[in-house]
Every structure is written in C-alpha cells, then in structure tokens.
C-alpha positions as CSV (number, residue, x, y, z in Angstrom):
1,M,0.0,0.0,0.0
2,N,1.3,3.4,-0.9
3,T,1.4,6.1,1.8
4,L,1.4,9.5,0.1
5,S,1.7,12.8,1.9
6,M,1.4,16.4,0.9
7,T,4.7,18.2,0.3
8,S,5.7,21.6,-1.1
9,H,7.5,19.9,-4.1
10,V,6.6,21.5,-7.4
11,P,5.6,18.7,-9.8
12,G,7.3,17.7,-13.0
13,S,9.6,14.8,-13.5
14,G,11.9,15.9,-16.3
15,P,13.6,13.6,-18.7
16,G,15.1,10.4,-17.3
17,R,12.9,9.9,-14.3
18,A,12.0,6.3,-13.7
19,L,8.4,5.5,-14.6
20,N,8.3,1.7,-14.8
21,T,6.0,0.5,-12.0
22,R,2.6,1.1,-10.5
23,A,4.3,2.6,-7.5
24,D,6.2,5.0,-9.7
25,V,3.0,6.3,-11.3
26,A,1.3,6.6,-7.9
27,E,4.1,8.7,-6.6
28,L,4.1,10.9,-9.7
29,L,0.3,11.4,-9.4
30,A,0.7,12.4,-5.7
31,E,3.2,15.1,-6.7
32,W,0.8,16.4,-9.4
33,L,-2.2,16.4,-7.0
34,T,-0.5,18.1,-4.1
35,P,-0.5,21.7,-5.3
36,L,-4.3,21.6,-5.8
37,A,-5.1,21.5,-2.0
38,K,-4.0,25.1,-1.3
39,H,-6.5,26.4,-3.9
40,L,-9.6,25.0,-2.2
41,N,-12.0,27.5,-0.8
42,P,-13.0,27.4,2.9
43,G,-15.8,24.9,2.4
44,A,-13.5,22.8,0.1
45,T,-16.2,22.8,-2.6
46,R,-14.2,24.6,-5.2
47,A,-10.6,24.9,-6.3
48,G,-10.0,28.2,-8.0
49,L,-6.8,27.8,-10.1
50,G,-6.5,31.1,-11.8
51,V,-8.3,34.2,-13.1
52,N,-8.5,33.6,-16.8
53,A,-12.0,32.8,-17.8
54,A,-14.1,30.3,-19.7
55,H,-17.5,31.0,-21.2
56,Y,-19.0,29.8,-17.9
57,G,-18.5,31.6,-14.6
58,H,-15.8,31.3,-12.0
59,A,-18.1,29.4,-9.6
60,L,-18.4,26.6,-12.1
61,A,-14.7,26.8,-12.9
62,G,-14.1,26.3,-9.2
63,L,-16.3,23.2,-9.3
64,E,-14.4,22.0,-12.3
65,G,-11.1,22.4,-10.3
66,Y,-12.6,20.3,-7.4
67,A,-14.1,17.6,-9.6
68,R,-11.3,17.0,-12.1
69,A,-8.8,16.3,-9.3
70,L,-11.0,13.3,-8.5
71,W,-10.1,11.6,-11.8
72,G,-6.7,11.0,-10.3
73,L,-7.4,10.9,-6.6
74,V,-10.2,8.3,-6.8
75,P,-8.2,5.6,-8.7
76,L,-5.3,6.2,-6.3
77,L,-7.5,5.6,-3.3
78,A,-9.6,2.8,-4.9
79,G,-6.4,0.9,-5.6
80,G,-5.2,1.0,-2.0
81,G,-3.2,4.2,-2.0
82,K,-3.5,7.0,0.6
83,S,-3.5,10.7,0.2
84,A,-3.9,13.7,2.5
85,L,-6.3,15.1,-0.1
86,A,-9.0,12.5,0.7
87,Q,-10.3,14.3,3.7
88,P,-10.7,17.8,2.3
89,W,-12.3,16.4,-0.9
90,L,-14.7,14.4,1.2
91,Q,-15.6,17.6,3.0
92,G,-16.2,19.3,-0.3
93,L,-18.5,16.5,-1.4
94,R,-20.6,16.9,1.7
95,N,-20.8,20.7,1.5
96,G,-21.2,21.0,-2.3
97,T,-24.3,18.8,-2.4
98,N,-25.8,20.4,0.7
99,P,-28.5,23.0,-0.3
100,H,-28.0,24.7,3.0
101,H,-24.3,25.2,2.8
102,P,-22.8,28.4,1.4
103,G,-20.6,26.4,-1.0
104,Y,-23.6,24.4,-2.5
105,W,-23.0,23.7,-6.1
106,G,-26.5,24.6,-7.0
107,V,-29.1,23.1,-9.2
108,P,-27.5,22.5,-12.6
109,G,-29.2,24.1,-15.6
110,D,-29.4,22.7,-19.2
111,S,-26.0,22.1,-20.7
112,S,-24.3,23.4,-17.6
113,Q,-20.6,22.7,-16.9
114,A,-21.7,21.1,-13.7
115,L,-23.1,18.2,-15.8
116,V,-19.6,17.7,-17.3
117,E,-18.1,17.3,-13.8
118,M,-20.8,15.0,-12.4
119,P,-19.2,11.7,-13.6
120,A,-16.0,12.2,-11.6
121,I,-18.1,13.0,-8.5
122,A,-20.4,10.0,-9.0
123,L,-17.4,7.7,-9.6
124,A,-15.8,9.0,-6.4
125,A,-18.6,7.4,-4.4
126,A,-18.9,4.3,-6.6
127,L,-15.2,3.4,-7.0
128,A,-13.9,4.6,-3.6
129,P,-16.9,4.2,-1.3
130,D,-14.8,3.8,1.8
131,F,-13.6,7.4,1.3
132,F,-16.6,9.1,-0.5
133,W,-19.7,7.2,0.3
134,T,-19.6,5.2,3.6
135,P,-18.5,8.2,5.7
136,L,-21.6,10.2,4.5
137,S,-24.6,10.2,6.7
138,Q,-27.9,9.0,5.3
139,Q,-29.0,12.6,4.7
140,E,-25.7,13.4,3.0
141,Q,-26.0,10.3,0.7
142,G,-29.4,11.5,-0.2
143,N,-28.1,15.0,-1.0
144,L,-25.5,13.5,-3.3
145,T,-28.0,11.2,-5.1
146,R,-30.5,14.0,-5.6
147,W,-27.9,16.4,-7.0
148,L,-26.6,13.7,-9.4
149,L,-30.1,12.7,-10.6
150,A,-30.6,16.2,-12.0
151,I,-28.6,15.0,-15.0
152,N,-31.6,13.0,-16.2
153,D,-33.8,16.0,-16.5
154,R,-31.4,18.4,-18.1
155,A,-30.6,19.0,-21.8
156,L,-27.2,17.8,-22.8
157,V,-25.1,18.7,-25.8
158,D,-25.9,16.1,-28.4
159,N,-22.4,14.6,-28.7
160,N,-20.0,12.9,-26.2
161,W,-21.9,14.6,-23.4
162,L,-24.5,11.9,-23.5
163,Y,-22.1,9.6,-21.8
164,F,-22.2,11.9,-18.7
165,R,-25.7,10.7,-18.1
166,V,-24.7,7.1,-18.7
167,I,-21.8,7.2,-16.2
168,V,-23.7,9.0,-13.5
169,N,-26.6,6.5,-13.6
170,A,-24.2,3.5,-13.7
171,A,-22.4,4.8,-10.6
172,L,-25.7,5.3,-8.8
173,A,-26.8,1.8,-9.7
174,R,-23.5,0.4,-8.4
175,L,-24.3,2.2,-5.1
176,G,-27.8,0.8,-5.0
177,E,-29.3,4.3,-5.3
178,P,-32.2,5.5,-7.5
179,H,-31.2,5.7,-11.2
180,D,-32.8,5.7,-14.6
181,P,-32.0,2.7,-16.8
182,Q,-34.2,4.0,-19.6
183,A,-32.2,7.2,-19.8
184,V,-29.0,5.1,-20.0
185,R,-30.4,3.0,-22.9
186,Q,-31.6,6.0,-24.8
187,A,-28.3,7.8,-24.4
188,L,-26.3,4.7,-25.5
189,D,-28.6,4.2,-28.5
190,R,-28.2,7.8,-29.6
191,V,-24.4,7.5,-29.2
192,Q,-24.5,4.6,-31.7
193,E,-26.0,7.0,-34.3
194,F,-22.6,8.8,-34.3
195,A,-20.7,5.6,-35.2
196,L,-18.7,5.8,-38.5
197,G,-17.5,2.2,-38.5
198,N,-14.3,0.5,-37.4
199,G,-14.6,1.9,-33.9
200,W,-14.7,5.6,-35.0
201,F,-17.3,8.1,-34.0
202,S,-18.3,11.6,-35.0
203,D,-18.5,13.8,-32.0
204,G,-22.1,14.8,-32.9
205,E,-24.3,14.5,-35.9
206,V,-22.8,12.5,-38.8
207,N,-22.4,14.9,-41.7
208,A,-20.6,13.6,-44.8
209,D,-17.1,15.3,-45.1
210,Q,-17.5,17.4,-42.0
211,N,-17.6,15.0,-39.1
212,Q,-15.7,15.9,-36.0
213,V,-13.3,13.0,-35.4
214,D,-10.5,13.8,-32.9
215,Y,-9.4,12.8,-29.4
216,Y,-13.0,12.8,-28.2
217,V,-13.2,9.4,-29.8
218,P,-10.6,7.8,-27.5
219,F,-10.9,9.9,-24.4
220,G,-14.7,10.5,-24.7
221,F,-16.6,7.8,-26.5
222,H,-14.4,4.8,-25.8
223,F,-13.2,5.9,-22.4
224,Y,-16.7,6.2,-21.1
225,G,-18.0,3.3,-23.1
226,L,-15.4,1.0,-21.5
227,L,-16.0,2.5,-18.1
228,Y,-19.7,1.8,-18.4
229,A,-19.1,-1.7,-19.6
230,A,-17.0,-2.3,-16.5
231,L,-19.6,-0.8,-14.2
232,S,-22.7,-2.4,-15.8
233,H,-24.9,-4.9,-14.0
234,T,-25.2,-6.7,-17.3
235,P,-21.6,-6.7,-18.5
236,E,-22.3,-9.2,-21.3
237,G,-25.4,-7.4,-22.5
238,E,-25.9,-6.4,-26.1
239,R,-24.9,-2.7,-25.6
240,E,-21.9,-3.5,-23.4
241,T,-20.7,-6.2,-25.9
242,R,-21.0,-3.7,-28.8
243,L,-19.0,-1.1,-26.9
244,R,-16.2,-3.6,-26.2
245,Q,-16.2,-4.8,-29.8
246,Q,-15.9,-1.2,-31.0
247,A,-13.0,-0.6,-28.7
248,R,-11.2,-3.6,-30.0
249,A,-11.7,-2.4,-33.6
250,F,-10.4,1.1,-32.7
251,A,-7.2,0.1,-30.8
252,P,-5.0,-1.0,-33.7
253,Q,-5.8,2.1,-35.6
254,F,-5.4,4.5,-32.7
255,R,-2.0,3.2,-31.8
256,E,-0.8,4.6,-35.1
257,W,-1.4,8.1,-33.7
258,F,1.6,7.6,-31.4
259,A,5.3,7.9,-32.0
260,R,7.6,5.3,-30.4
261,S,8.7,8.0,-28.0
262,G,5.1,8.1,-26.6
263,A,4.3,11.5,-28.3
264,A,0.8,11.6,-29.7
265,L,-0.3,13.4,-32.8
266,P,-1.4,17.0,-32.0
267,F,-4.7,17.4,-33.8
268,G,-8.1,18.9,-33.1
269,R,-9.6,20.7,-30.1
270,S,-9.0,20.2,-26.4
271,L,-5.3,19.6,-26.7
272,T,-4.9,21.2,-23.3
273,Y,-6.2,17.9,-21.8
274,R,-2.7,16.6,-22.8
275,F,-2.2,13.0,-21.5
276,A,-5.9,12.3,-21.6
277,Q,-4.9,11.3,-25.2
278,G,-3.6,8.0,-23.7
279,A,-6.6,7.5,-21.3
280,F,-8.1,5.0,-23.8
281,W,-5.4,2.4,-23.0
282,G,-6.1,2.8,-19.2
283,A,-9.8,2.4,-19.7
284,A,-9.3,-0.8,-21.7
285,A,-7.3,-2.1,-18.7
286,F,-10.0,-1.0,-16.2
287,A,-12.6,-2.8,-18.3
288,G,-10.5,-5.9,-18.6
289,E,-10.6,-5.6,-22.3
290,E,-7.4,-6.8,-24.0
291,V,-7.8,-4.5,-27.1
292,L,-4.1,-5.3,-27.9
293,P,-1.9,-7.8,-26.0
294,W,-1.5,-6.5,-22.5
295,G,2.2,-5.9,-22.8
296,E,1.5,-3.5,-25.8
297,V,-1.3,-1.7,-24.0
298,K,0.9,-1.2,-21.0
299,H,3.8,0.0,-23.1
300,L,1.6,2.5,-25.0
301,W,0.2,3.8,-21.6
302,F,3.6,4.1,-19.9
303,Q,5.4,5.5,-22.9
304,H,2.8,8.2,-23.3
305,L,3.1,9.2,-19.6
306,R,6.9,9.2,-19.8
307,W,6.8,11.6,-22.8
308,W,4.4,14.0,-21.1
309,A,6.2,13.9,-17.7
310,A,9.3,15.4,-19.5
311,Q,7.3,18.4,-20.9
312,P,7.4,21.9,-19.3
313,M,3.6,21.9,-18.8
314,F,3.4,23.3,-15.2
315,T,3.1,26.7,-13.8
316,P,5.7,27.9,-11.3
317,D,3.4,26.9,-8.4
318,G,3.0,23.4,-9.7
319,L,-0.4,23.5,-11.5
320,L,-1.1,22.1,-14.9
321,S,-1.1,25.0,-17.3
322,T,-3.4,25.8,-20.2
323,G,-1.6,25.0,-23.3
324,Y,-0.1,21.8,-24.8
325,G,3.7,21.3,-24.9
326,Y,4.2,24.4,-22.7
327,P,1.9,27.1,-21.1
328,S,0.1,29.1,-23.8
329,L,-3.4,30.6,-23.8
330,N,-3.2,30.9,-27.6
331,L,-4.1,27.2,-27.8
332,S,-7.1,27.4,-25.5
333,E,-10.8,27.1,-26.4
334,Q,-13.7,29.2,-25.2
335,Y,-14.6,26.4,-22.7
336,N,-11.2,26.2,-21.1
337,S,-10.9,27.5,-17.5
338,P,-7.6,27.3,-15.5
339,A,-8.9,23.9,-14.1
340,S,-9.8,22.4,-17.5
341,P,-6.3,20.7,-18.1
342,Y,-7.0,18.4,-15.2
343,W,-9.3,16.3,-17.4
344,A,-5.9,14.7,-18.2
345,F,-6.1,12.8,-14.9
346,K,-8.6,10.4,-16.5
347,F,-5.3,8.8,-17.7
348,F,-4.7,7.4,-14.2
349,L,-7.8,5.1,-14.1
350,P,-5.6,1.9,-14.0
351,L,-4.4,2.8,-10.5
352,A,-7.8,1.5,-9.3
353,L,-6.7,-2.0,-10.4
354,P,-4.8,-4.3,-8.1
355,D,-1.2,-5.2,-8.6
356,T,-2.3,-8.7,-9.7
357,H,-4.2,-7.4,-12.7
358,P,-2.8,-8.6,-16.1
359,F,-2.2,-5.0,-17.1
360,W,0.3,-4.5,-14.2
361,Q,1.7,-8.0,-14.4
362,A,2.5,-7.9,-18.2
363,R,5.9,-7.2,-19.4
364,E,6.0,-4.1,-21.6
365,A,6.3,-4.8,-25.3
366,A,6.4,-2.2,-28.1
367,P,3.5,-2.8,-30.5
368,P,4.1,-3.6,-34.2
369,F,3.5,-0.1,-35.5
370,T,2.7,0.1,-39.2
371,T,5.7,1.1,-41.2
372,G,5.1,3.5,-44.0
373,V,1.5,4.7,-44.8
374,F,-1.7,3.7,-43.0
375,T,-5.1,4.7,-44.4
376,Q,-7.7,5.8,-42.0
377,P,-10.9,6.7,-44.0
378,E,-13.1,7.5,-41.0
379,P,-11.0,10.5,-39.8
380,G,-10.0,11.2,-43.4
381,M,-6.3,10.7,-42.9
382,L,-3.2,9.0,-44.2
383,L,-1.0,8.2,-41.2
384,C,2.7,8.3,-42.2
385,R,5.5,6.8,-40.0
386,D,9.1,7.6,-40.6
387,D,10.4,4.9,-38.3
388,A,14.1,5.8,-38.7
389,D,13.3,9.2,-37.3
390,D,10.5,8.3,-34.9
391,H,8.3,10.8,-36.6
392,V,4.5,10.3,-37.2
393,F,2.6,12.7,-39.4
394,A,-0.9,12.7,-40.8
395,L,-2.1,14.0,-44.1
396,S,-5.5,15.3,-43.3
397,G,-8.5,16.0,-45.4
398,R,-12.0,15.6,-44.2
399,Q,-12.9,17.8,-41.2
400,H,-13.3,21.2,-40.0
401,R,-14.9,22.7,-36.9
402,L,-15.2,26.5,-37.2
403,W,-17.1,27.0,-34.0
404,V,-14.0,26.3,-31.9
405,R,-11.3,28.9,-31.5
406,H,-8.7,28.5,-34.3
407,G,-10.8,25.7,-35.7
408,A,-9.4,25.9,-39.2
409,E,-5.8,25.5,-37.9
410,K,-6.8,22.7,-35.5
411,Y,-8.6,20.6,-38.1
412,S,-7.9,21.8,-41.7
413,K,-4.2,22.1,-42.1
414,F,-2.8,19.7,-44.7
415,A,-0.5,17.9,-42.3
416,Y,0.0,17.3,-38.5
417,S,3.1,16.1,-36.8
418,T,4.2,14.5,-33.5
419,H,7.5,16.5,-33.7
420,F,6.7,19.8,-35.4
421,G,3.1,20.3,-34.1
422,F,1.1,23.0,-35.7
423,S,0.6,26.7,-35.2
424,V,-2.4,29.1,-34.8
425,P,-2.5,32.7,-35.9
426,G,-1.2,35.4,-33.7
427,G,-3.2,38.2,-35.3
428,A,-5.3,39.1,-38.3
429,V,-3.1,41.4,-40.4
430,G,0.4,40.6,-41.9
431,E,2.2,37.4,-42.7
432,E,4.1,37.4,-39.4
433,H,0.7,36.9,-37.6
434,A,-0.4,34.2,-40.0
435,A,0.1,30.5,-39.4
436,P,1.2,29.3,-42.9
437,D,2.8,26.0,-41.7
438,S,1.2,23.1,-43.5
439,M,-1.2,25.4,-45.3
440,L,-1.6,27.2,-48.6
441,L,-2.6,30.8,-47.8
442,L,-4.2,33.1,-50.3
443,S,-4.6,36.9,-50.1
444,E,-5.9,39.8,-52.3
445,D,-3.7,42.4,-50.6
446,G,-0.8,40.4,-49.2
447,Q,-1.9,41.3,-45.7
448,H,-5.1,39.4,-45.0
449,W,-4.6,35.7,-45.5
450,R,-7.2,32.9,-46.0
451,G,-6.5,29.2,-46.0
452,R,-8.6,26.0,-46.1
453,E,-11.4,26.2,-43.5
454,G,-13.0,23.0,-44.7
455,A,-13.4,20.9,-47.9
456,A,-16.4,21.1,-50.2
457,H,-15.3,17.6,-51.1
458,A,-12.6,15.3,-49.9
459,E,-11.5,11.8,-50.8
460,V,-9.0,9.5,-49.1
461,S,-7.4,6.6,-50.9
462,E,-4.4,4.4,-50.1
463,Q,-2.3,6.7,-52.3
464,E,-3.5,10.3,-51.5
465,V,-5.9,12.7,-49.9
466,T,-7.7,14.9,-52.5
467,L,-9.4,18.1,-51.4
468,T,-11.6,20.7,-53.1
469,W,-12.0,23.9,-51.3
470,Q,-13.0,27.6,-51.9
471,P,-11.3,30.3,-49.9
472,F,-13.1,33.0,-51.9
473,P,-16.4,32.6,-53.9
474,D,-14.6,32.8,-57.2
475,V,-11.5,30.8,-56.2
476,T,-11.5,27.0,-56.3
477,V,-8.5,24.9,-55.2
478,R,-8.1,21.2,-55.8
479,T,-5.3,19.9,-53.6
480,R,-3.7,16.5,-53.7
481,L,-1.6,15.4,-50.6
482,I,0.6,12.5,-51.5
483,P,2.9,10.6,-49.2
484,H,6.5,10.4,-50.4
485,L,8.3,9.2,-47.3
486,P,10.0,10.6,-45.3
487,G,8.2,13.6,-46.7
488,H,5.0,14.4,-48.7
489,L,4.0,16.1,-51.9
490,R,1.4,18.8,-52.4
491,L,-0.2,19.5,-55.8
492,H,-2.6,22.4,-56.2
493,D,-4.8,23.3,-59.2
494,I,-6.1,26.8,-58.7
495,T,-8.9,28.5,-60.7
496,T,-9.2,32.1,-59.6
497,G,-11.3,35.0,-60.8
498,R,-9.0,37.5,-59.1
499,P,-5.2,38.1,-58.7
500,L,-3.8,36.4,-55.6
501,H,-0.8,36.5,-53.3
502,V,0.2,33.0,-52.4
503,L,2.1,31.8,-49.3
504,E,2.7,28.1,-48.7
505,G,4.5,26.8,-45.6
506,G,6.4,23.6,-44.6
507,W,6.8,22.2,-41.2
508,P,7.3,24.8,-38.3
509,L,10.7,24.3,-36.8
510,G,11.3,25.1,-33.2
511,A,14.5,26.7,-31.8
512,R,15.7,28.0,-28.5
513,D,18.0,30.6,-30.0
514,D,18.2,30.8,-33.8
515,W,17.9,28.9,-37.1
516,Q,20.4,28.3,-39.9
517,Q,19.2,28.5,-43.5
518,E,20.7,26.9,-46.6
519,H,19.4,27.6,-50.1
520,L,19.9,24.4,-52.1
521,A,18.3,26.3,-55.0
522,P,16.3,29.5,-55.2
523,H,13.1,27.5,-54.8
524,D,14.5,25.0,-52.3
525,L,15.2,25.9,-48.7
526,L,16.5,23.9,-45.7
527,L,16.2,25.2,-42.2
528,S,18.0,23.7,-39.3
529,S,18.2,24.1,-35.5
530,E,18.8,22.0,-32.4
531,E,15.2,20.8,-32.9
532,G,15.8,19.3,-36.3
533,Y,15.4,20.1,-40.0
534,S,12.6,21.5,-42.1
535,R,12.7,21.8,-45.9
536,I,10.4,22.9,-48.7
537,A,11.1,22.7,-52.4
538,D,9.0,23.9,-55.3
539,L,8.7,21.2,-57.8
540,V,7.4,23.4,-60.6
541,G,10.1,26.0,-60.0
542,Q,7.9,29.1,-60.0
543,R,8.1,30.2,-56.3
544,P,11.2,31.4,-54.5
545,A,11.8,29.9,-51.1
546,T,12.4,31.9,-47.9
547,F,11.4,31.7,-44.3
548,F,9.9,33.9,-41.5
549,K,9.3,33.6,-37.8
550,P,5.7,33.6,-36.8
551,D,4.6,35.2,-33.5
552,P,6.0,33.4,-30.5
553,N,3.8,31.0,-28.4
554,T,1.6,30.2,-31.3
555,N,2.8,26.6,-31.9
556,V,1.5,23.8,-29.8
557,L,4.9,22.3,-29.1
558,H,7.6,25.0,-29.6
559,P,7.4,28.5,-28.2
560,R,9.5,29.9,-31.1
561,T,9.3,28.6,-34.6
562,A,10.4,29.4,-38.1
563,V,8.6,28.2,-41.2
564,P,10.2,27.6,-44.7
565,T,7.8,29.1,-47.3
566,L,7.2,29.4,-51.0
567,R,5.7,32.7,-52.3
568,C,4.4,34.0,-55.6
569,E,1.6,36.1,-57.1
570,L,-0.9,34.7,-59.5
571,P,-3.1,36.6,-62.0
572,A,-6.7,35.6,-62.6
573,G,-6.9,32.3,-64.4
574,Q,-5.8,28.7,-64.0
575,H,-2.6,27.6,-62.3
576,R,-0.8,24.5,-61.1
577,L,1.5,24.6,-58.1
578,G,3.5,21.7,-56.5
579,C,6.0,21.3,-53.8
580,F,7.8,18.7,-51.6
581,V,7.8,19.1,-47.8
582,L,10.2,17.2,-45.6
583,G,10.9,17.5,-41.9
584,R,13.1,15.3,-39.6
585,R,14.4,15.3,-36.1
586,Q,17.9,14.2,-37.4
587,Q,19.6,15.2,-40.6
588,D,20.3,11.9,-42.4
589,D,19.5,12.4,-46.0
590,M,17.8,15.8,-45.9
591,R,19.7,16.9,-49.0
592,Q,19.2,13.8,-51.0
593,T,15.6,12.7,-50.5
594,V,13.9,15.7,-52.2
595,P,12.7,15.0,-55.7
596,V,14.1,18.2,-57.1
597,R,12.8,17.4,-60.6
598,P,9.4,16.2,-61.6
599,S,11.0,13.5,-63.7
600,S,12.2,11.8,-60.5
601,L,8.7,11.0,-59.5
602,R,6.4,8.3,-60.8
603,P,5.0,9.1,-64.3
604,S,1.5,10.1,-63.2
605,L,2.9,12.7,-60.7
606,S,5.5,13.9,-63.1
607,A,2.8,14.6,-65.7
608,A,0.6,16.3,-63.1
609,L,3.4,18.6,-62.0
610,Q,4.4,19.5,-65.6
611,G,0.8,20.3,-66.6
612,E,0.5,17.5,-69.2
613,H,-3.1,16.9,-68.3
614,T,-6.0,19.0,-67.0
615,P,-7.1,18.8,-63.4
C-alpha cells in the first residue's frame, strides 16, 4: 500500500525519471495532485486555479477544479493508496451537495458545466466508497444522489456529453441508489448513431465530409463506453458487448497516432487535456478488455506518460497550465478555464486496479506499428510513419470545426506532426501573424490571408488525400496530398477570378535561439536548429523559397518557430503549383531525398506537375 503525503514539491519529472511501475506512477500522481489543495475554498467545494475565464462563470470553474482532481485521486484511493487530499475532498463533497451550505454547487441548468463534472463526482462514491460514500450520513448520501439525478432532467449537448448521463446512472446503480435505466439505454442508442465504423465516431451529428473526429473518440466515446461496460450490471449485455467490440476495432488504428517515443499526434480541439490522449489504454485495462496484447497496452500507456512527464507543462506553483507542450493561452478554447487541463487525470484510471491485474503483471512490449503509410478513412487521414526518425505525421482531409477557437488550424491544415506540431494565428493582419505552416494561404492584398477552412469535397485513398476547397467565392482549389516518405508532396490546381498573393508553408521548426538556413536552389530551402530540420522545395520552380518567424507562443509544441515558405503572385486564371515538404528530427538524407525534378517521380505525378493533363 502506498502512503502519500502532501509536500511543497513542485511537480514535474523531467527527462530520465524512472516511470516503470505502478508505485512510480502513484508517486508521480501524488506530486501532481498536491498543489491543488492550497487552492480549495474554505468549504472545500471549489478549487480556483486562476483568473483567466471560460464561457461559464468562476463558480463553475471552481467546481471544475474540485471535480477534475478526482479523476486522479479516486483511482489512487480505490487501488489501495493513501493521500492527505482524501479528507478535504470528502468535506467538499458533503458541502457541495448540501443545499443549506454556502458552498452548495446549486441546481445545474441545461448544458451546464456542472453536468460535465458529475461523472467524476459520482465515480468517487462508486469506486472509492470507503472514502466518499460510507463516511456520509444517510442525509448526505441523499443529498449527493439528488444532486446527481438532476442530469436525467437536463438537456445535454448532443455529442459525447450523452455519456455523462450514462456514467452517473451507472455509478448510482452500483451504489444501490435510484437511477434511470431507460435514460441510459436512450443515451447509448443515440451514441451509436454517431458511429462511423471500425470503432470511429463523429462527436455529434454525422455529416458527410465534415464529421468531427478527434481525441474525443478515445478519451470521450471509448473511455466512457469501456468504463460503463465495466460498471454495468449486465456486462455481457448487447450494448456492453458492442462497446467492447468497437474498442477492439479502434485500438490497432489508434496506436498509429503515437510515435515510439510516446508522443501523440497533436490534432483537433481540447489539446490542453494533454495526456488524456492516452486514457483509452487505461480504460481498456480497467474494463479488462485486451484490445491489444496486455504488454503492448501497458507500453503505450507508460510510454505516453513518460513523454508527457518530461514536458514543461506546469506553472511555477505546480499547476497544470493551459496549453499543450508548454503554457500558452493561444491554444485554448472558449470552454477552457484554468482547471480544465485536469481532465488529463482520466489517464490514471488503471491505478484503481490491483497489482495482480494482467495490465500490471504484463511485461511491456512495443507494438508492431505500421511502417510507412496507413489509411484511416473515417477521420479522413493518411498516417505516415518515418520509423528511422521516430516521426509520425498525418495528411488530413475531411474535417473542420469552425465553431471552436482557431478551428481551421486545429482541423484543416494539410498535415499534422508528432514532432513539429502546428501553429495558430497570432493576429489578423500581416504574414508574421499568419500560421502558414502546412497550409496554402491566399490573399488579395498580401496582408489578410485565407486558407482552407473545410473541404467542399474530400477523398481519401491508399495513395493520396484529395481536397476541393474555396477560400473565396470565385476561387477554387483542388489539392492532392501524396505521401513520399519521409516527406510528402502537395499538388494544387487553382482556378481564380482575381489576382492572388500565395504563401505556402512547410513544417514549423522550433529553436531555443536561432535557425540556420541553406538555399539548395532559389526554390529549395533547408532550415535547421537543435530541434531538427525543415525543408520545402517547389517542384514546378515558380516560387522562390524563404522563411519567416511567426509570432512566439503560437505553436503547440515549440514557443519559437520558423517556417520555410514558398511565395508567388498569380493573375486571374488557372494555375498549377506543386511542392515537396520534408521534416526530420535528425539530418540523415535531408539533402538527398527531395525529388528536385518532376521526372524523378512516378510518371503520373511527373505529368501532373508539368501540366501535361488538365485537373
């Protein structure tokens, strides 16, 4: 049994810290939990972690800070660990559900943030009853049950939120408290209407080329589905069996989103939840579902935690920051409060399992990642793995979500990378504020830039991603994204009714101090720094290559970046552009792998680049 006490140690492990055993993980979690205690209010019902705001008020943000700590604290306690945080969080549970206490959480409204936090609170009582249920009086238990049951009478966002109702009712059923099985069945049936096949889901209404397919599939749909299957009174029922089957279908595809280092592909919204990206593997363990051999599941889970534990993601006082690879509010969404990053603690669910569980007993084994290119039609991606460089990147085509802050950059760039990440705009005017990495940006005046915000049509085959998009009403672009490992090709056929300035960027390269540039030709630029190499080469030869430095703190992984770019101006009419983009962490053959002449490509691509057929 682990005995964990509160200390003043600022969390963060840094590279090289041993994370090999269940005890190692429990110790790390204790360090990451400890700083939260000093932010509790006097009634312990809220943890206010900062002053920056979400679209909901600070009282709900404080509830979020209280509840999201439970995603880590509860598995720790349920698995036999101890923590000094158990007592204050029990007090907060008592007071927060007591209508007569000043810290009462209140009656949740429709689509309230309180409904998002209910599953963690319900699971505290259900999974760690010795700490969060048995100590409550009968009246206090009734208060908690009544507060949780409100979720059955409130409108939920019609997406992954439906699982909040499922989990709350499953937890109440486990406690022998009143619950609504019909509400659970209806929610689970509705969730299945979002299924795209092969274990993938759209996070909301299925809508042809515009489905939202991102990390809400693993840390939303599958995490909660497996959790429900584990909690269900009918674990072999039809719905539970289907959820397990979908998780098994999803696992071998999802593992391709991870580099061997443990880094996951930065893509989509809610990246500030960080290592929640790997929570799927822990949920599979908790449900006893061997979605991959246990040694591989364990390795993916541990390796992901090792990677994240080495990142500078904490504030000076030890709190998880808003951001991704480092603190940056530029990456946040409108629903992110200072407490939001603690959804990452869903990752720690396996700590609720005993040492004897096959997950903990298995010997770690690296999975057989797909070498080369892996087609994923449901998210609309070609996953590309440069094994020699431990680099995974995705050529992406099908989605966009403009309602979310920087939605175009989070969903509609041409490519996303485990090493280079992606960037968001720093402002509205001027190329230095633009985010041209992995995008083709077009402008009428050279100051206001527009890129792909979605695809009017997208196709994904084993060979390429094809996109048709319109940045202006009289401008149509047909883009082909073609793997050519270790890089990729981009071919654009542009029909424009107006003159255009054109800016196309390669991978964004980080640097602590400065970059070195080497022109291999006027249209072929290689950038280098201690973070690696980034190269872009025009294959038609029309566009001169240069680079610029976007605003700092706009890239998800690197606070300072430079982007190699190709530039030109186009008159009204029809045009064909093409380039090769290459990025690596180590040099190797950076100067040799670029197909500097179209004739070096296969005949069909050579013909396309040289304009020998119409688009």
